[in-house]
N, C-alpha and C positions, 0 to 999 in steps of 0.2 A: 391550570398551566397554559401558557401561550408561547408561541414561537413562530419565527418567520417561515419555517419550512413545514410546520405541522398541517396547516390548512391545505397546501398543495399535496402533501403526502396523503391526507385523508381523501382528497378528490381522486388521487391516483389509485388508492385501494378500492374505492367505490367503483371507479371506471373499470378496473381489472375484474372485480366481482361481476359487473354487468356483462363484460365481454365473455367471461367463462360461463355465466348463466346462459348467454346467447349461444355459446358453443354446446352446452348441455341440451338446449332445446333444438337447435338447428343442425348441429354436427357439421359446422363449417370450419375447416382447418384454419382459415385466416383469422377467425375470432380467437382461437387458441393462441396462435402466434402473437397476435396483438396483445392478448392478456399477459403473456410472458414479458413483453417489452414494457408494458405499463407497470407491471409488478416490479420489474427491474428499476424503473424510474422511481417508484415509491421507496425502494431500498436506498437509492441514492439520496433522496430527500430526507429520509429518516436518519441516515448516517450523518448528513449535514446538521440536522437538528441535535443529534447526540454530541457532535463535535462542538456545536455552539454552547450547549449546556456545560460541557466539559471546560470550555474556555471561560465561560462566565463564572462558574462556581469552583473551578479547579478540582473537580472530583467527578467520578462516574455517576450518572443519574441513579437514584434509588432512595432518596431521602423521604419520599412520600409515594402514595399510590399512583398519582399521575405520572411521576417519573418512572416508576416501575412498569406501568402500562406502556410507556414509550419504549422502554428497553425490550419488553416482551414483544411488542409489535415489530420492532426491528429484527429480533431473533427469529420470530415466526416467518417473516417474509424471507429472510436469508436462508432459513432451513428449508422452506418450501422450494425456493429456486434451486438449492443444492439437490434436493431429492428429485425435482423435476428434470434436472440435467442428467442425473445418474439413472433414475428409474421412473420415466415419465408416466405418471397417472394423471392424465389431463384434467379430468373432471374434479380432481381434488381442489383445484383452484376455486371452484364454485363455493367451497366451504372455507378455505384458508383466507382468501381475500376479504370476504365480509367479516371474518373474525378479526383480522388485522385492522379493518376499518373501525370495528367496535372498540378495540384497544386504543387506537389513535383518538377516537371520539372521547373516550374516558380521560385520556391524557389532556385533551383540550378543555373538558368541562371541569375537572377537579381542580381545586385551588393549588397555587404554587406553594413552595416551601416558605413558611414564615419563620422569622428568627434566624439565628446563626446556625449553620449546620454543625453537627457534632464532629469533633476531630476524629471520631471513630470511622467516619466515612472517607477520610483522606488516606487511608492505608492502601498501598499497592496490593497487598495480599488479600485484603477484603474485596478489592476490585476483581481479582482473579476468582474469588469465591462466587461473586455475583454473576460474572460472565459465564462461568461453567454451569451454574445452576440455571440461569435463564436459557442458555442454549439447550441444556438437557430438557427443560420444561417444554421448549418449542418443538424439539424432535418428538417428544412423547405426546404432545398435543396433536401433531400430525398423525401419529399412530392411532390416536383416539378418533380423529376425523375419518381416517381410512377404515376404522372398525365400524363406524356408523354406516358407511357405504357398503361394507361387507354384509352387515346384518340386513340392510335393505335388499341387496341382491339375493341373499340366501332365502329370505322370506318369499321372494317371488319364485325362486326355483322350487322350493318345497311346496308352495301352493299351486305350482304350475300355472302361474299367472304371468305370462310373458308380455307384460305391458310396456308402459312408457320407459321406466328405468332400466328394464332388462336389456334393451338394445342400446342403452347409452352409458351404462356403467361397465367398468372393466370386469374381467372374469374373477371368480372367487380366488383362483390361484394367484392372480396378480395382486389382489387386495391383501391376501394373506402374506404374500412376500413383502409388500410395503410395510405391513405391521411389523414383521420381523426385522427388516432393515432399519426402520425408525427406532425400534427397541434396542438393537445392537449399537446404535450411535447414542441414543438418548440416555440409556442406562449408565454407561461409563461416565458420561458428562455429569449426570446427576450425582453419581458416586463421588466424582472428583470435587463437585461443589460441596457435598457433605463433609468430606475429609478436610478440604481446605478451610471450610468454615469452622470445623472443630479445632483445627490447629491454630487458627486465628483467635478463637475464643480462649484457648489455653494461654496464648501469649498475652492477651489483653485482660482477661477475667480470672485467669489462674485455674480454669477448669475446662475440660474438653466438652462436657455435656451438662446442660442445666435443666433438662426436661421442660424447656420452654414450649408453649403450645405449638408453635410452628415447627420446632424440632421434632416433637412427637408425631405430628401429622406427616411431616416429610419422611420420617423413618417408616411410618405405616405405608406410605405410597412406595417407598423404596423396596420394602418387603414384598409388596404385591408384584412389582416389576421383577424382583429377584426370583420369586417363585415362578412367574411366567417364563422368564428366560431359561431357568433351570429345566422346567418341564418341556419347553420347546426343544432344548438341546438333548436332554437325557431320555425323555419319554416320547417325544415327537408330537407334542400338542400342536394342533392346528385348528383353523376354522373358527366355529362359533364360540367354543370355550375360550380360545385365545382372545377373540374380539371382546367378549364380555369382561374378561379380566383386565384387558387394556382399558376399557371404559371405566372400570372400577378405580383403577389407578389414576385416571384422568380426573375423576370426580374428587379424589383426595387431593390432587395437586391444585385444583381450582379452589377448594375450601381452604387449603393452606395459603394460597396466594392472597385471597381476599381476607382471610383471617388475620394476616399480618397487619392489616389496617384496623381491624376491629378489636384485637386483644391488646388493650393499652397496658396491661400488666406485664406482658412479656417483653424481653429486651429486643426481640425482633420487631416489635411494633414500630411503625413508621414515626409515631409521635416521639419515640425515644431518640430519634436521630436529629431532633431540633433542640436548640438551646434558646431560652428566652432572651 
């Protein structure tokens, strides 16, 4: 896939990642502020690229893995900036920006859609399903990245090794709070994506659920997050257990996302969205 705004967006994501890495190393506030502005620029560029695809194709991107990665990169950057504005965890940018750069790189490298796009992609309600699902995935991805930072910080505290990361990472309480806030936003969005997708499947295929591989894995990830949210609210789960369960859900989401490209037999396969 290629586009006028993708290469500048990739450069912006890489620059933001370098600025936040510099902030992690040097703890200079101007590096953090610059990282936010450059990340904001990448969001503008990705939005313009999405608008260009929408104008050219007359549909929301999602017909192939490259387009899906573009949409995910946009959602990840948008979700990061939202959480940074509400609950600033500055060093999270050192993970989020490079991940967005990887997604944009994948969008550039992977081939564009060949053939005519299926009419299934032109539905407004399918677009709602895709937007809810990808925003939910982005918020839950940030929860997973925060969990990685939590486990690094906890390991240092337990081992009483107050080294490089200890003085540069947020407290365990802040990282645990980030996990919870991302979960309380991402889980309802993912739920809305599942419900809207099921309703659209009922309308187009005549059935709510087909046990498609992507449906099964998405349901498994949803159950992991549902258990985590329930235990947090009802039992008071916090800390390492919550971080590990969050990472388990993230692994399922990653397998689900990539699997949609690999499972040609499922109707969620990207190959099923193209007509010869």
